[in-house]
C-alpha positions in Angstrom: 0.0 0.0 0.0 1.2 3.5 -0.8 2.2 6.0 1.8 -0.8 7.6 3.6 -2.0 11.2 3.0 -3.5 13.3 5.8 -6.1 15.9 5.0 -7.0 18.6 7.6 -10.5 19.8 6.9 -12.8 17.7 4.7 -15.0 20.1 3.0 -15.9 20.3 -0.7 -12.3 20.9 -1.9 -10.9 18.4 0.6 -13.3 15.8 -0.7 -12.1 16.4 -4.3 -8.5 15.9 -3.4 -9.3 12.9 -1.3 -10.9 11.2 -4.3 -7.9 11.9 -6.4 -5.5 10.5 -3.8 -7.6 7.4 -3.4 -7.6 6.9 -7.2 -3.8 6.9 -7.0 -3.9 4.1 -4.3 -3.0 6.3 -1.3 -4.9 5.8 1.9 -6.4 9.1 3.1 -6.8 10.0 6.8 -9.0 13.0 7.5 -8.5 15.1 10.6 -11.7 16.9 11.5 -12.6 19.5 14.1 -12.3 18.1 17.6 -9.5 15.7 16.7 -6.0 16.2 18.2 -3.5 17.0 15.5 -0.7 16.1 17.9 -2.2 12.7 18.6 -2.8 11.9 14.9 0.8 12.9 14.0 2.0 10.4 16.5 0.0 7.7 14.8 1.1 8.8 11.2 4.5 10.4 11.7 5.6 10.3 8.0 2.7 10.8 5.7 3.3 11.5 2.0 1.5 14.8 2.3 -0.4 16.8 4.9 -2.9 18.8 2.9 -4.6 21.7 4.7 -7.9 22.5 3.2 -9.5 24.7 5.8 -10.7 28.2 4.9 -8.3 31.2 4.9 -9.5 32.4 8.4 -8.6 29.1 9.9 -5.2 28.6 8.3 -3.0 30.4 10.8 -4.5 28.8 13.9 -3.9 25.4 12.2 -0.4 26.2 11.1 0.4 27.0 14.8 -0.5 23.5 15.7 1.4 21.6 13.1 4.0 19.3 14.8 7.6 19.2 13.7 7.4 15.9 11.9 4.7 17.2 9.5 6.2 20.7 8.8 8.2 19.6 5.7 5.2 17.7 4.3 2.5 20.4 4.1 0.2 21.3 1.2 -1.7 24.6 1.1 -4.5 25.7 -1.2 -6.3 28.6 0.6 -7.7 31.7 -1.1 -5.8 34.9 -0.3 -2.7 32.9 0.2 0.8 34.4 -0.2 4.3 33.3 0.9 4.1 35.6 4.0 1.4 33.2 5.4 3.6 30.2 5.6 6.8 32.1 6.3 5.2 33.6 9.4 5.3 30.1 10.9 8.9 29.4 9.7 7.6 26.8 7.2 9.9 26.3 4.3 9.0 25.0 0.8 5.4 23.8 1.2 3.5 22.4 -1.7 1.1 25.1 -2.8 -1.9 24.7 -5.1 -3.7 27.5 -6.9 -7.1 26.0 -7.3 -9.1 27.2 -10.3 -12.1 24.8 -10.1 -15.4 25.2 -8.2 -17.0 22.5 -6.1 -20.4 23.2 -4.6 -22.5 20.7 -2.6 -24.4 18.4 -4.9 -22.6 19.7 -8.0 -19.7 18.2 -9.8 -16.4 19.9 -10.2 -16.4 22.8 -12.6 -12.9 23.9 -13.9 -12.6 27.5 -14.8 -9.0 27.1 -16.1 -6.1 24.8 -15.3 -5.1 24.8 -11.6 -1.4 25.1 -10.8 0.9 23.5 -8.2 4.5 24.0 -7.0 6.5 22.3 -4.4 7.8 18.9 -3.3 4.5 17.1 -3.8 3.6 18.8 -7.1 3.9 15.5 -9.1 1.5 13.8 -6.7 -1.0 16.6 -6.9 -0.7 16.7 -10.7 -1.3 13.0 -11.1 -4.1 12.8 -8.6 -6.0 15.6 -10.3 -5.4 14.0 -13.7 -7.0 10.9 -12.3 -10.2 13.0 -11.9 -9.8 14.7 -15.3 -8.9 18.0 -13.6 -6.1 19.8 -15.4 -3.4 21.0 -12.9 -0.1 22.3 -14.3 3.2 22.0 -12.5 4.9 25.4 -12.1 8.6 25.8 -12.8 9.7 28.1 -10.0 8.7 30.3 -7.0 8.3 33.3 -9.3 5.6 31.6 -11.3 3.9 30.5 -8.1 3.8 34.0 -6.7 2.3 35.4 -9.9 -0.4 32.7 -9.9 -1.2 33.3 -6.3 -1.5 37.0 -6.8 -3.6 36.6 -9.9 -6.0 34.3 -7.9 -6.2 36.9 -5.2 -6.8 39.7 -7.7 -9.6 37.8 -9.3 -11.3 36.8 -6.0 -10.9 40.2 -4.3 -11.9 42.2 -7.3 -15.1 40.3 -8.1 -16.2 39.8 -4.5 -15.6 43.4 -3.4 -16.9 45.1 -6.5 -19.8 42.6 -6.4 -20.9 44.0 -3.1 -21.9 47.1 -5.1 -23.1 45.5 -8.3 -24.4 42.0 -7.3 -23.7 40.9 -10.9 -21.9 38.3 -12.9 -18.3 38.9 -13.8 -19.3 39.7 -17.4 -21.8 42.2 -16.3 -19.3 43.7 -13.9 -16.9 44.4 -16.7 -19.5 45.5 -19.3 -21.6 47.7 -17.0 -19.3 48.7 -14.2 -15.9 48.8 -15.8 -14.6 51.9 -14.0 -15.5 50.5 -10.6 -13.9 47.1 -11.5 -10.7 48.8 -12.7 -10.5 51.0 -9.6 -10.9 48.0 -7.3 -8.5 45.8 -9.2 -5.8 48.4 -9.2 -6.2 49.0 -5.4 -6.1 45.2 -4.9 -2.8 45.1 -6.8 -1.4 47.9 -4.6 -2.3 45.8 -1.5 -0.7 42.7 -3.0 2.5 44.7 -3.7 2.5 45.7 0.0 1.9 42.2 1.2 4.5 40.6 -1.0 7.1 43.4 -0.8 7.5 43.2 -4.5 6.7 45.3 -7.6 4.2 43.3 -9.6 3.6 43.2 -13.3 0.4 45.2 -13.2 -0.6 45.2 -16.8 0.1 41.4 -17.1 -2.1 40.8 -14.0 -4.9 43.0 -15.4 -4.8 41.2 -18.7 -4.9 37.9 -16.8 -8.0 39.1 -14.8 -9.9 39.8 -18.0 -8.9 36.4 -19.4 -10.5 34.8 -16.3 -13.6 36.9 -16.8 -14.0 35.6 -20.3 -13.4 32.0 -19.2 -16.4 32.0 -16.8 -18.6 35.0 -17.7 -21.6 33.8 -15.7 -19.7 33.4 -12.5 -21.5 35.3 -9.7 -19.4 38.1 -8.1 -20.7 37.9 -4.6 -20.3 35.2 -2.0 -20.6 34.8 1.8 -17.0 35.8 2.3 -17.1 39.1 0.3 -17.6 41.4 3.3 -14.9 39.7 5.2 -12.5 40.0 2.3 -13.2 43.7 2.0 -12.6 44.2 5.7 -9.3 42.3 5.5 -8.2 44.3 2.4 -8.9 47.6 4.2 -6.9 46.4 7.2 -3.9 45.6 5.0 -4.2 49.0 3.3 -4.4 50.8 6.6 -1.3 49.0 7.9 0.5 49.8 4.7 -0.5 53.4 4.8 -2.0 53.4 1.3 -5.0 55.1 -0.2 -7.8 52.9 -1.4 -10.7 55.3 -2.1 -12.8 52.8 -4.1 -12.6 50.2 -1.3 -13.4 52.8 1.3 -16.5 54.0 -0.6 -17.8 50.5 -0.9 -17.3 49.9 2.8 -19.0 53.2 3.6 -22.1 52.2 1.5 -22.1 48.7 3.0 -22.1 50.2 6.5 -24.8 52.8 5.8 
């Protein structure tokens, strides 16, 4: 039998990856709320991968609990993910997946574009997704990974935050509210530059954003996390001392 894989958080995404790993012949051990991570790590000290599929708000509390024997075996796939998130916990070289497929309860996987993966377990992720007919490209280096993570953040934050105003699909957002979408997108890139400490290829990112709009034009802009994402973006902007007038106007109208 192949080496086991541990999954922390078995939601919709976790379930998709679990199926892929099982197709590859790996036993999968889920760790759910209420289970002791320390205890389970003692039972499975050397898994092939420890994939963390909890939401972004739960990521840091989970990373604080990861025992030493698992720290070199981590896989991360959260939204709003950047290197600073794992570096804050002195975690080096995790496997990171930029997920570009949707999975809702009762609905099969819908791929918007190829997902991407980089890190020690990239081959495993690539092959397990291929077993489910989900395209997942292996990235060449950390620079490609950073660009893919920032692009995902740009897409999610732009459509969610602007969608609080418009309540539209992504195609309607761009066709009918282009000025608002552009303002929000540029302010999101400003925040991403602050969070990464790097100058980012703005035009390339904006072109990539429009490509994603075209790939899934009927995607709804709003979601349950939109207000929280706006709040977090404003907190980052405040800490970075940057002006984000479009985000502030949206927040003011949401609070009115």
